[in-house]
A tleap script that builds the chain and sets N, CA, C and O, in Angstrom:
source leaprc.protein.ff14SB
mol = sequence {
  NMET ALA ARG LEU LEU GLY ARG THR ARG ALA
  ALA VAL LEU GLU GLU ILE ALA ALA SER ASP
  GLY THR THR GLY GLY ASP ILE VAL ARG ARG
  LEU GLY MET SER ALA ALA SER ALA SER GLU
  HIE THR THR VAL LEU ARG LYS ALA GLY LEU
  VAL VAL SER ARG ARG GLU ALA ASN MET VAL
  TRP HIE THR LEU THR PRO ILE GLY ARG ALA
  LEU VAL VAL GLY HIE GLY CHIE
}
set mol.1.N position { -8.902 -10.588 0.077 }
set mol.1.CA position { -8.780 -9.548 1.097 }
set mol.1.C position { -8.821 -8.571 -0.170 }
set mol.1.O position { -8.780 -7.363 0.065 }
set mol.2.N position { -8.911 -9.074 -1.699 }
set mol.2.CA position { -8.875 -8.163 -3.171 }
set mol.2.C position { -10.801 -8.415 -2.997 }
set mol.2.O position { -11.425 -7.701 -3.782 }
set mol.3.N position { -11.933 -9.572 -1.829 }
set mol.3.CA position { -13.705 -8.598 -2.302 }
set mol.3.C position { -13.396 -7.930 -1.181 }
set mol.3.O position { -13.574 -6.732 -1.404 }
set mol.4.N position { -13.029 -8.109 -0.111 }
set mol.4.CA position { -12.707 -6.880 0.485 }
set mol.4.C position { -12.574 -4.987 0.089 }
set mol.4.O position { -13.071 -3.866 0.197 }
set mol.5.N position { -11.284 -5.980 -0.512 }
set mol.5.CA position { -10.169 -4.206 -1.198 }
set mol.5.C position { -10.241 -3.480 -2.130 }
set mol.5.O position { -10.010 -2.282 -1.967 }
set mol.6.N position { -10.565 -3.961 -3.320 }
set mol.6.CA position { -10.882 -4.796 -4.431 }
set mol.6.C position { -9.958 -5.059 -4.694 }
set mol.6.O position { -9.279 -4.599 -3.776 }
set mol.7.N position { -8.944 -5.796 -5.749 }
set mol.7.CA position { -7.994 -6.691 -6.776 }
set mol.7.C position { -7.016 -5.541 -6.783 }
set mol.7.O position { -6.491 -5.538 -5.669 }
set mol.8.N position { -6.727 -4.962 -7.221 }
set mol.8.CA position { -6.114 -2.527 -7.185 }
set mol.8.C position { -5.034 -2.862 -5.597 }
set mol.8.O position { -3.904 -2.825 -5.110 }
set mol.9.N position { -6.263 -3.139 -5.413 }
set mol.9.CA position { -5.807 -1.874 -4.105 }
set mol.9.C position { -5.335 -2.960 -2.456 }
set mol.9.O position { -5.093 -2.496 -1.342 }
set mol.10.N position { -5.340 -4.495 -2.884 }
set mol.10.CA position { -5.693 -5.755 -2.779 }
set mol.10.C position { -3.567 -5.646 -3.167 }
set mol.10.O position { -2.749 -5.533 -2.255 }
set mol.11.N position { -3.373 -5.684 -3.929 }
set mol.11.CA position { -2.210 -5.386 -4.876 }
set mol.11.C position { -1.311 -5.054 -4.528 }
set mol.11.O position { -0.213 -5.589 -4.369 }
set mol.12.N position { -2.033 -3.266 -4.227 }
set mol.12.CA position { -0.558 -1.896 -3.620 }
set mol.12.C position { -0.436 -3.048 -1.727 }
set mol.12.O position { 0.555 -3.599 -1.248 }
set mol.13.N position { -1.684 -2.990 -1.252 }
set mol.13.CA position { -1.781 -3.161 0.346 }
set mol.13.C position { -0.676 -4.289 0.249 }
set mol.13.O position { 0.408 -3.932 0.711 }
set mol.14.N position { -0.730 -5.764 -0.330 }
set mol.14.CA position { 0.879 -7.146 -0.484 }
set mol.14.C position { 2.489 -6.135 -0.699 }
set mol.14.O position { 3.494 -6.118 0.011 }
set mol.15.N position { 2.153 -5.361 -2.008 }
set mol.15.CA position { 3.421 -4.215 -2.028 }
set mol.15.C position { 3.902 -3.940 -1.375 }
set mol.15.O position { 5.087 -4.221 -1.195 }
set mol.16.N position { 2.975 -3.012 -0.460 }
set mol.16.CA position { 4.160 -2.362 0.768 }
set mol.16.C position { 4.019 -3.764 1.623 }
set mol.16.O position { 4.615 -3.209 2.547 }
set mol.17.N position { 3.771 -5.064 2.139 }
set mol.17.CA position { 3.861 -5.366 3.014 }
set mol.17.C position { 5.306 -6.393 2.668 }
set mol.17.O position { 5.893 -7.026 3.545 }
set mol.18.N position { 5.743 -6.381 1.035 }
set mol.18.CA position { 6.326 -7.913 0.882 }
set mol.18.C position { 7.637 -7.280 1.030 }
set mol.18.O position { 8.616 -7.952 1.354 }
set mol.19.N position { 7.737 -5.506 0.717 }
set mol.19.CA position { 8.950 -4.486 0.536 }
set mol.19.C position { 9.487 -3.815 2.154 }
set mol.19.O position { 10.565 -3.287 2.424 }
set mol.20.N position { 7.564 -4.224 3.601 }
set mol.20.CA position { 7.851 -4.400 4.394 }
set mol.20.C position { 8.403 -3.052 4.486 }
set mol.20.O position { 9.420 -2.821 5.141 }
set mol.21.N position { 7.344 -1.582 3.434 }
set mol.21.CA position { 8.057 -0.735 2.884 }
set mol.21.C position { 8.001 -0.351 1.773 }
set mol.21.O position { 8.444 -1.289 1.110 }
set mol.22.N position { 7.663 0.660 0.935 }
set mol.22.CA position { 8.197 1.418 0.064 }
set mol.22.C position { 7.403 2.411 -1.132 }
set mol.22.O position { 6.284 2.143 -1.571 }
set mol.23.N position { 8.072 3.382 -1.476 }
set mol.23.CA position { 7.864 4.030 -2.169 }
set mol.23.C position { 6.648 4.203 -2.422 }
set mol.23.O position { 5.873 3.329 -2.033 }
set mol.24.N position { 6.109 5.395 -3.158 }
set mol.24.CA position { 4.897 5.753 -4.052 }
set mol.24.C position { 5.668 5.832 -5.545 }
set mol.24.O position { 5.148 6.506 -6.435 }
set mol.25.N position { 6.492 5.364 -5.699 }
set mol.25.CA position { 7.288 5.523 -7.249 }
set mol.25.C position { 7.471 3.848 -7.136 }
set mol.25.O position { 7.351 3.243 -8.201 }
set mol.26.N position { 7.703 3.190 -6.132 }
set mol.26.CA position { 8.481 1.924 -6.354 }
set mol.26.C position { 6.789 1.096 -6.561 }
set mol.26.O position { 6.807 -0.131 -6.657 }
set mol.27.N position { 5.498 1.778 -6.614 }
set mol.27.CA position { 4.501 1.179 -6.349 }
set mol.27.C position { 3.591 0.861 -7.304 }
set mol.27.O position { 2.687 0.037 -7.445 }
set mol.28.N position { 4.458 2.415 -8.387 }
set mol.28.CA position { 4.497 2.336 -9.764 }
set mol.28.C position { 4.651 1.410 -10.470 }
set mol.28.O position { 3.876 0.709 -11.120 }
set mol.29.N position { 5.991 1.426 -10.285 }
set mol.29.CA position { 7.212 0.397 -11.005 }
set mol.29.C position { 6.613 -0.258 -10.940 }
set mol.29.O position { 5.811 -0.272 -11.874 }
set mol.30.N position { 6.459 -1.163 -10.052 }
set mol.30.CA position { 5.100 -2.378 -9.598 }
set mol.30.C position { 4.978 -3.434 -10.320 }
set mol.30.O position { 5.534 -4.443 -10.753 }
set mol.31.N position { 3.590 -2.524 -10.269 }
set mol.31.CA position { 2.555 -2.462 -10.869 }
set mol.31.C position { 1.808 -2.295 -12.012 }
set mol.31.O position { 0.776 -2.698 -12.549 }
set mol.32.N position { 2.647 -1.612 -12.159 }
set mol.32.CA position { 2.653 -0.555 -13.322 }
set mol.32.C position { 0.964 -0.135 -13.643 }
set mol.32.O position { 0.022 -0.278 -14.422 }
set mol.33.N position { 1.478 0.554 -12.243 }
set mol.33.CA position { 0.010 1.912 -12.332 }
set mol.33.C position { 0.959 3.471 -12.603 }
set mol.33.O position { 2.099 3.931 -12.662 }
set mol.34.N position { -0.481 3.812 -12.701 }
set mol.34.CA position { 0.096 5.240 -12.740 }
set mol.34.C position { 0.426 6.128 -11.478 }
set mol.34.O position { 0.538 5.438 -10.465 }
set mol.35.N position { 0.623 7.576 -11.264 }
set mol.35.CA position { 1.373 7.674 -9.579 }
set mol.35.C position { 0.031 8.110 -9.951 }
set mol.35.O position { -0.397 7.045 -10.395 }
set mol.36.N position { -1.187 9.168 -10.110 }
set mol.36.CA position { -2.141 9.408 -9.381 }
set mol.36.C position { -2.471 8.420 -9.449 }
set mol.36.O position { -3.537 8.671 -8.887 }
set mol.37.N position { -2.567 7.022 -9.720 }
set mol.37.CA position { -4.125 6.448 -8.889 }
set mol.37.C position { -3.066 5.274 -8.321 }
set mol.37.O position { -3.518 4.208 -7.903 }
set mol.38.N position { -0.980 5.670 -8.344 }
set mol.38.CA position { -0.748 5.128 -7.461 }
set mol.38.C position { -0.941 5.836 -5.718 }
set mol.38.O position { -0.485 5.279 -4.719 }
set mol.39.N position { -1.780 7.263 -5.708 }
set mol.39.CA position { -1.625 7.894 -4.455 }
set mol.39.C position { -2.630 7.512 -4.687 }
set mol.39.O position { -2.434 6.299 -4.608 }
set mol.40.N position { -3.706 7.644 -4.949 }
set mol.40.CA position { -5.219 7.792 -4.720 }
set mol.40.C position { -5.448 6.323 -3.695 }
set mol.40.O position { -5.847 6.384 -2.531 }
set mol.41.N position { -5.134 5.166 -4.350 }
set mol.41.CA position { -4.722 2.996 -3.884 }
set mol.41.C position { -3.914 3.957 -2.068 }
set mol.41.O position { -4.446 4.083 -0.966 }
set mol.42.N position { -2.938 4.277 -2.417 }
set mol.42.CA position { -2.775 5.059 -0.822 }
set mol.42.C position { -3.205 5.569 0.281 }
set mol.42.O position { -3.001 5.240 1.450 }
set mol.43.N position { -4.222 6.951 -0.484 }
set mol.43.CA position { -4.615 7.637 -0.146 }
set mol.43.C position { -6.404 6.553 1.013 }
set mol.43.O position { -6.692 6.542 2.210 }
set mol.44.N position { -6.796 6.155 0.278 }
set mol.44.CA position { -8.029 4.834 0.630 }
set mol.44.C position { -7.457 4.327 1.944 }
set mol.44.O position { -7.711 4.516 3.133 }
set mol.45.N position { -6.445 3.493 1.144 }
set mol.45.CA position { -5.409 2.654 3.078 }
set mol.45.C position { -5.334 3.574 3.353 }
set mol.45.O position { -6.523 3.870 3.465 }
set mol.46.N position { -4.597 4.736 3.688 }
set mol.46.CA position { -4.361 5.423 4.745 }
set mol.46.C position { -5.261 5.809 5.404 }
set mol.46.O position { -5.008 5.993 6.595 }
set mol.47.N position { -6.307 6.015 5.037 }
set mol.47.CA position { -7.615 6.590 6.006 }
set mol.47.C position { -8.173 5.445 5.963 }
set mol.47.O position { -8.757 5.621 7.033 }
set mol.48.N position { -8.424 4.665 5.731 }
set mol.48.CA position { -8.725 3.487 6.850 }
set mol.48.C position { -8.182 2.768 7.971 }
set mol.48.O position { -8.513 1.883 8.760 }
set mol.49.N position { -7.024 3.663 7.659 }
set mol.49.CA position { -6.210 3.167 8.318 }
set mol.49.C position { -5.022 1.456 9.228 }
set mol.49.O position { -4.738 0.858 10.266 }
set mol.50.N position { -4.722 1.593 6.978 }
set mol.50.CA position { -4.502 0.006 7.254 }
set mol.50.C position { -2.759 0.775 6.479 }
set mol.50.O position { -1.764 0.063 6.339 }
set mol.51.N position { -2.779 1.843 6.203 }
set mol.51.CA position { -1.147 2.276 5.867 }
set mol.51.C position { -0.958 3.542 6.549 }
set mol.51.O position { -1.819 4.287 7.019 }
set mol.52.N position { 0.334 3.672 6.529 }
set mol.52.CA position { 0.882 5.031 7.313 }
set mol.52.C position { 2.074 6.056 5.554 }
set mol.52.O position { 2.068 5.289 4.591 }
set mol.53.N position { 2.355 6.536 5.443 }
set mol.53.CA position { 2.649 6.966 4.808 }
set mol.53.C position { 2.947 9.008 5.521 }
set mol.53.O position { 2.228 9.824 6.097 }
set mol.54.N position { 4.736 8.994 4.893 }
set mol.54.CA position { 6.037 10.187 5.449 }
set mol.54.C position { 6.706 9.640 4.094 }
set mol.54.O position { 7.333 8.683 3.639 }
set mol.55.N position { 5.935 11.382 3.618 }
set mol.55.CA position { 7.384 12.443 2.824 }
set mol.55.C position { 8.476 12.977 3.348 }
set mol.55.O position { 8.673 14.066 3.888 }
set mol.56.N position { 9.384 11.781 3.045 }
set mol.56.CA position { 11.860 12.212 3.330 }
set mol.56.C position { 10.923 13.106 1.934 }
set mol.56.O position { 9.774 13.156 1.494 }
set mol.57.N position { 12.227 13.683 1.664 }
set mol.57.CA position { 12.709 14.256 0.757 }
set mol.57.C position { 10.998 14.491 -0.312 }
set mol.57.O position { 9.847 14.711 0.064 }
set mol.58.N position { 11.818 14.241 -2.203 }
set mol.58.CA position { 10.287 14.903 -3.205 }
set mol.58.C position { 9.901 12.986 -3.042 }
set mol.58.O position { 9.392 12.441 -4.021 }
set mol.59.N position { 10.229 12.052 -1.633 }
set mol.59.CA position { 9.507 10.780 -1.396 }
set mol.59.C position { 8.175 10.241 -0.812 }
set mol.59.O position { 7.843 10.963 0.128 }
set mol.60.N position { 7.430 9.394 -0.993 }
set mol.60.CA position { 6.814 9.391 0.134 }
set mol.60.C position { 6.823 7.744 0.607 }
set mol.60.O position { 6.483 6.882 -0.202 }
set mol.61.N position { 7.086 7.529 1.472 }
set mol.61.CA position { 7.653 6.260 1.987 }
set mol.61.C position { 6.375 5.262 2.772 }
set mol.61.O position { 6.173 5.635 3.928 }
set mol.62.N position { 5.546 4.135 2.348 }
set mol.62.CA position { 3.935 3.623 3.010 }
set mol.62.C position { 4.643 2.779 4.206 }
set mol.62.O position { 5.853 2.680 4.005 }
set mol.63.N position { 4.394 2.421 4.879 }
set mol.63.CA position { 4.316 1.344 6.278 }
set mol.63.C position { 2.997 0.886 6.325 }
set mol.63.O position { 2.195 1.634 5.766 }
set mol.64.N position { 2.431 -0.376 6.955 }
set mol.64.CA position { 1.688 -0.957 7.112 }
set mol.64.C position { 1.572 -0.409 8.630 }
set mol.64.O position { 2.455 -0.109 9.434 }
set mol.65.N position { 0.107 -0.386 8.734 }
set mol.65.CA position { 0.182 -0.004 10.307 }
set mol.65.C position { -0.385 -1.266 11.092 }
set mol.65.O position { -1.171 -2.121 10.683 }
set mol.66.N position { 0.140 -1.164 12.151 }
set mol.66.CA position { 0.110 -3.644 12.792 }
set mol.66.C position { -1.193 -3.782 12.200 }
set mol.66.O position { -1.352 -4.986 12.001 }
set mol.67.N position { -2.059 -3.227 11.875 }
set mol.67.CA position { -3.914 -3.246 11.209 }
set mol.67.C position { -3.508 -3.724 9.444 }
set mol.67.O position { -2.686 -4.640 9.477 }
set mol.68.N position { -3.587 -3.641 9.135 }
set mol.68.CA position { -2.674 -3.638 8.156 }
set mol.68.C position { -1.667 -4.929 7.877 }
set mol.68.O position { -1.679 -5.808 7.016 }
set mol.69.N position { -0.944 -4.693 8.801 }
set mol.69.CA position { 0.261 -6.114 8.314 }
set mol.69.C position { -1.498 -7.418 9.634 }
set mol.69.O position { -1.678 -8.626 9.787 }
set mol.70.N position { -1.762 -6.969 9.821 }
set mol.70.CA position { -2.540 -8.672 10.393 }
set mol.70.C position { -3.942 -8.661 9.454 }
set mol.70.O position { -4.849 -9.489 9.379 }
set mol.71.N position { -3.785 -7.683 8.936 }
set mol.71.CA position { -4.682 -8.525 7.506 }
set mol.71.C position { -3.903 -8.876 6.467 }
set mol.71.O position { -4.318 -9.851 5.841 }
set mol.72.N position { -2.985 -8.426 6.118 }
set mol.72.CA position { -1.938 -9.894 5.112 }
set mol.72.C position { -1.405 -10.264 6.217 }
set mol.72.O position { -1.411 -9.200 6.835 }
set mol.73.N position { -1.053 -10.849 6.741 }
set mol.73.CA position { -0.772 -12.535 7.731 }
set mol.73.C position { -2.126 -12.560 7.249 }
set mol.73.O position { -2.211 -12.693 6.028 }
set mol.74.N position { -3.839 -12.412 8.252 }
set mol.74.CA position { -4.455 -13.082 8.636 }
set mol.74.C position { -4.395 -13.718 6.606 }
set mol.74.O position { -3.601 -14.609 6.305 }
set mol.75.N position { -4.660 -13.537 6.296 }
set mol.75.CA position { -4.280 -14.023 4.842 }
set mol.75.C position { -3.618 -14.384 3.310 }
set mol.75.O position { -3.629 -14.313 2.081 }
set mol.76.N position { -2.842 -14.990 5.018 }
set mol.76.CA position { -2.234 -15.520 4.102 }
set mol.76.C position { -0.600 -15.529 3.212 }
set mol.76.O position { -0.119 -16.476 2.590 }
set mol.77.N position { 0.088 -13.929 3.447 }
set mol.77.CA position { 0.231 -14.235 3.383 }
set mol.77.C position { 2.453 -12.995 4.200 }
set mol.77.O position { 3.524 -13.602 4.229 }
savepdb mol mol.pdb
quit
């Protein structure tokens, strides 16, 4: 999956899958990246149809789409 998406985006996608959805802040803390970087990666994943994002108050929740889940599951996770 890292060859297809890049190592960092694959890690973000796997983090979202592992948590069955997560916030941008959780991605920042768990993967040790800046908020801007996490936002950029989730935006690319969303535009690719792999992630859905929804705002709740001051947080943005990210969950996998069926295609995103199939990619992660097909990768063996």
